[in-house]
N, C-alpha and C positions, 0 to 999 in steps of 0.2 A: 908806932903808928897810932893814930886816933880814929875813933869811929866817924868823926866829921871834922872838917877844917875849922879852926878857930880864927877870929880876927887877928890880923897882924898887930903886934905891939909897936908903940911909937918908935922904939929904937931900931925896928926892922924896916922902917918906911923907905929908906934909900934902896935896900935890896929888893923890897917889894915893888917899888916903882920900876926898877930895871927889869924885874921879872915880868911885869905886865907888858912892857914894851917888847921883851923877848918873845913872849907867847903870841902877841898880836902879829909881830913880824914873821914868825915861823908859820903862822896859819895863813897869812894873807900876802906874803912878799911878792909872789908871782902876779897876783891881781893888782897890787899897789904899783908894781913896775909898769903894768899894762895900762893902768888908768889912775894915775895919782890924784887927779881932780875928783874922781868919783869917791875915792877914799877920804879925801879931805872933807867932802860933804858928809860921808858916813860918820867920820870922827866928830864933826861938829854936832851932828844929831846925837851921838853918844854922849857928848859933853853936856847935854841939856840938863840931865839929872841922873841920879843913881839907877833908876829903873831903865832909862834909855841906854845907859852904859851896859847894864846887865843884858838887855835884849841883844845888843850887838857883840857880846863877848862870850858866847857859849864856849869857845875854845878855852878861855881862861877857867871857866867853871870845871871843865873836865880835866884840865891840867892840875887843878887843886884836888880832884878826886882820885888821881892816879895811884896814890900811895895810901889812900884811906881804907880802913877796914869797912866791910859792909855786912852787918849781921842780918840783913834782909835779902841776901843773895845766896842761893844754894845752886846745886847742879842744874836744877830745872828752871829757876827764875833768873839766871844770869845770862841766858842767851835766848832772849825773846825779842820780838819787835818792840821798840820803844820810839816815842816821838822824837826824842833827842833834844828838843828845845821847848819844853812844855812850860811856858810862862803864861801869865794871866792874860796877855794880849793875843794869844794864839787860839782863840775860840771865836766861832761865828757861825753863820748860816751858809748853806749851799743847797742847790737842787740836786738830789741824787738821781741815779739812773732810773728809778721808778717814777720820777716826777714829783716826789715829796720835797717840801722845804723842810730841812732838818737843821738842828743846832748841833754842832760837833766841834771837835778839835780841828784846826786847819794848819796849813803851812808845814809840809812834811819834808822840807829841804834837808833837815839834819837827822832824819830818821835812820836808825841802824839797829843792829842786834846788840843788846847789852842788858844791864841790870834794870829790872822794872823800878827799883827803888830810886834810880837816878831821875826818872821822870817825876816821881813824888817829891824828891828833894828840890828839884829845880822849880817846880810849881810853887811849893811852899815858900821858898826863899823869895820868889818873884812877888808873891802876894804880900809878904812882909814888907817888901820895898814899896809896893804900890800903896799899901795901907799906911805906911809911915808918911808918904807924901800927902795922905789925907788926914794926917795927925791923929790916927787911931792909936789908942794905948796898946802896950804889949799884951795886956790881959785880953783886950778885945780881939787883937790879932790871933792870939792863941785859941780863943773861943771859936772864931770863924774857921780857922784851920782844922780844928777838931771836927767841925761839921763836914768839911771837905773830905777828910780822911775817913771818917765813919761812913759817909755816903759812898765813897770808893769801896770800902770793905763790904758794905751791905750789898752793893750791886754785884761785886765779885761773888758773894755767897749766893745771890739770886741766880746767877748764871750756872752755878753748880746744880741747880734744880730744874734746868730746862735744856733742851737740845736746840732751841730756836734762838740762840744768842745773836745770830747774824740778822735776825729780823728786828732786833731792838733798835729803836731810834728815839731821839728827843725831838718830837715834832709838836704841832699845835695842840695835840691831844694829851701830851705827856709832859708839858712844860708849864711854868707859871712865872708870874712877875715880869721882870725886865727881859728874861729870856723868851718868854712867850710873846711879849710885845715885839721883840726883834724878829721872831719868826713871822708874825702876822704882817709886819711892815715890809719884810722881804718879799712876801707873796704879792705885794702891790707893785713891785718893780716890773719893768717891761724891757724886752729885748730892743725895741725901737729907740728907747731912751739912751741905751748904751751906744747904738749905732749913730744916733744924732750927735753924740758927744765926740766920737772918734772919726766920723766919715762925712763925706759930702756926696751928692748925686749930681753927676754931669753927663749930659748926652744919654740920659736914661740908664746910666750905669753908676753903681756905687763904688767909691774908692776911698782910701784914707785921706783925711784932711791934711793939708800942709801945716804942720804944727812944729814948734821948736823941738819937741821930743821925738819927732818922726824924721828919720834919715832915709832919703832915697838911695837905692842900691844901684851899683853899676851892673852891667850885663853879667859879668862873671860871678859876682856875689849873688845876684838874683838866681842864676842858674843853680848855684850850690844850695840855696835855700829851697828852691822848688824840688830839687832831688831829695832833700832831707824830708820835706813834707810827704813826698811819695813813699819814702821808706817808713816814715811814721805810721802810715795807714796800716802797714803789716803788723804793727805792735798793738793795735786795738783789737781785742778779741772779737772774732766774727759774731759770736753770740751777743755781743754788746754793741757793736758798731751800729750807728744810726744809718740804716739803709736809705732813708729818705734824703740824706745829705750826700751830695755828689762828691764832696771833698775837692771840687774844682777851685783852684786859686784864682781870685779876682784881683787881688792886690797884696803887696808885701812891703813892709818898711822895717828899717832897723830902729831899735829903741835902746834905752839904757836899762840898767838893772832895776829891780823892784824892791823897795823897802830898805830898812837899815841893814839887813843881812845879805843883800844882793849887790852891793857896790862892786863895780868893776866887772860884773859878769855880762858878757855879750847876750843880747836878746833881740828877737824879731817878733813882729806882730803880723799875722796873716789873716786876710779876709777870704772866707770861703763862700761859694754859692750855698744858699740856705736850703731850707726844707722844701721850698718850691721856688718859682721864678719871681715871686713877689719880693721886692727889695727889702721889705721890713723883716725878712726872715734870715738874712745873711748871718753867718757865724764868724766870730773873731777868735782866733787861736793865739796863744802866747807860746813862743819857743824861747826858753831861757836856759842858758848853760848851767848845768848842775854842778854845784861845788862839792868839795870834800865834806862829808858829814863830821861834825865836831866829835861825836863819840868814837869815831874810827881812829882818832888820834891816840886813844888809850886801849881800844880793843884791837889787839894785834894778831888775833887768830887768823892764820892764812886761809883756813877753810871758809871763814866768813867773807873775806875779801874775794875769794874765788867764786862766790855765788853769783856775782854780777859782772857783766861785761864792762860796764861803765857807770858813772854816777847817775846818769839819767835813768837807766834801768833800775838801779837801786832805789831811787826816789819813787818811781812808779810802783815797783813791787811793794814797797812799804805802804804807800797810800792805798793801794788795792787791798792789802791785807787788813789795814786798820779802818777802812771805810767799806762796809759790806757792799754798798751799791755805789761805787765811785762813779764819777762822771763818765759817760760813754765816749767822751773825747780825750780822756786821759791816755797818754802814750809817751813814747820816747823816740829819739832819733840821734843821728851823729852828724856833726858838721866839722870838717877839717880834723877828723879823728877824735873829737871831743863830744862827750855825751850831753844831750839836751833833754830837758823835760818839756813835754808838750801838753798844754791844758787849755781849756776854753776860758776866755775872758767873759765871765758870766755876769749878767745883771743881778743874779740871785745870790751873790756872795756879799755878806755884810759882816764886819767884825763887831764883836761886843764892845760897846762904848762905855768905858768906866768913868768918864768925866761926870756924868749925871748921877752916878751911884755914890752917895755920900754917907748914908746912915747905915749903921751896923745891921739893922733888921733886913733892909732890902739887899744889902751885900751878902748876908748870910744865905738868903733864899737863892741867890744866883750861884754862890759857891757850892752849895749842895748839889746843884745840877752839873757843875763842872766836875765834881767828884764822880758822878755817874758816867759822864762822858769819858773821863779818863779810864774808868774800869772797862768801858765798852771797847776802846781802841786796844787795850791790852788783851782782853779776853777773846775778841774775835780774830785777832791776828795770830792765831795759834795753829794747831795741827789741822784745823778745818779750813784754813785759808788756802788759796790756790797755789801759793809759793811754798816750796818744800823747806824753807829756811828754819821753821820751828816745828818740832815734832812732839810737843807736849800740849795737854789741855791746860791752858794758863790758869783758868779759874780754880782747877783742882790743885795745881802747883802752888798758887798763892795761898789757898786755904790751908794746905798742909804745912807750908813754910811758916805762916803766921801762927797757926795752932792756937794756943791759949795766951799768946803774947800780944793780943790786939792793943791793949792799953800801952804796952811797952813801945810798940811801933808808933802809935799816935804821939806819945810823949817825946820819943826820939826825933821824929820829923819836925815837931814844933820847936824843939831845942835847936835843931839844925837851922831852921828858918830864921830864928832870931840871931844866931851866931853868924850865919853866912850873910844875912842882910847887913849886919853891922860891918862885916868885912867889905862888902861891896860899896857901902857908903864911903869907906876910907879909900878903897881902890878907885872909885870915881874921882875923888879929889886928886889922887896921885896921877891918874891918867890925864886929867885936865892940865895939871902942872907940867907933865912930860910933853904933852902935845903943844902947849904954849911955848915951852922952852926949845921946841924943835928937836926933841930927842927921838922921834920916830923916823928912822932912815927913809929918805925920799919923800917925806910928807912934812911940809911946813904949815903951821897954822896960819901964817900970813898969806899963803897962796903962792909963795915964791918957791919954785922947784929947787931942791937942794942938790948939791953935787956930792956924791959919795964915792 
């Protein structure tokens, strides 16, 4: 076994191409059967470039790690909350439960209990792919990743010196450069702008607009969703629940999945009576079927699986652990026996935009803050979090595990980033070839359904 996977050699490309298809089918076969068209769209997005492929194939990343040794995992750092899909595009702003606009990690769909180092490896490889797309040299990539990793370790060390880690936040007062600009721009957004985009007012009542993405429900399905919303209310902690919101449903529509990672997942959007009877204060909720977390495919400990009734509860537990003041609307429910994640569609959520970040200096400033954000989600999701899943103080565990090997960790992660990014660039080409050749069962790149 090796400490990290190395790029496939040319003579292995046939086997690697088959392996890519095998892993994707194993991870998504049920969803592909349910909605082949959605996965055709997902795979076309993944075909765009190596970074897009990487974003949509977390399952392959973990399949590659299953037999890899990990010198950065010990008894205490191998079963902690991890994001699970920590790539460079999963950072952005949101309004927390205290009303602050904060910059943080987002999208916890793949979160699970596993090795902290998996998050670091996944981010570092993602940045190497993103930077390659910007034509940055390997030396520049290494230099920027060093800043990320050192910022991570510095913030972990800082948490060992305070008991107030859950009060830490990257907000307008503690950010700089493009990150602070994003925080400030987010604060200018309004709830009414979101409502005007998604809804109309008729006969003095607000409802969802008739849009291609909105599907009206029949009576039976609507009844199921309304019952699920009622059950969801009980999963919002009473100390967090927004008492001024009645949670009375004004309208509901069916929608598709969200983003590259959510193809084929059923979803609903619900309009709630807002903070008062003024129509500008209505609240929009997203109910999205929660999928299987990618790391769970290699974390086979039955005790971990037994911690959660369903994937929706697992996702919510992870997000509440890693976001100290998660949205007061965050919760979960069940529809037809399947777990759903419930969250607010908020106007105060904006992703970090990498397109305008081109020069190493401005990128380095941003990446240092991403390192601090990564340390935050790891260190607050520990024994102090509300869920009993983790029973260690993560900052102490990481500090003890790294010890005097700080430079060794940085060097190892950078080497992994370069090697795995090279593998992904090859994998992307192999995936596109397999997709174009119709080698993914049930999914044809031409749009014609295959008979299998």
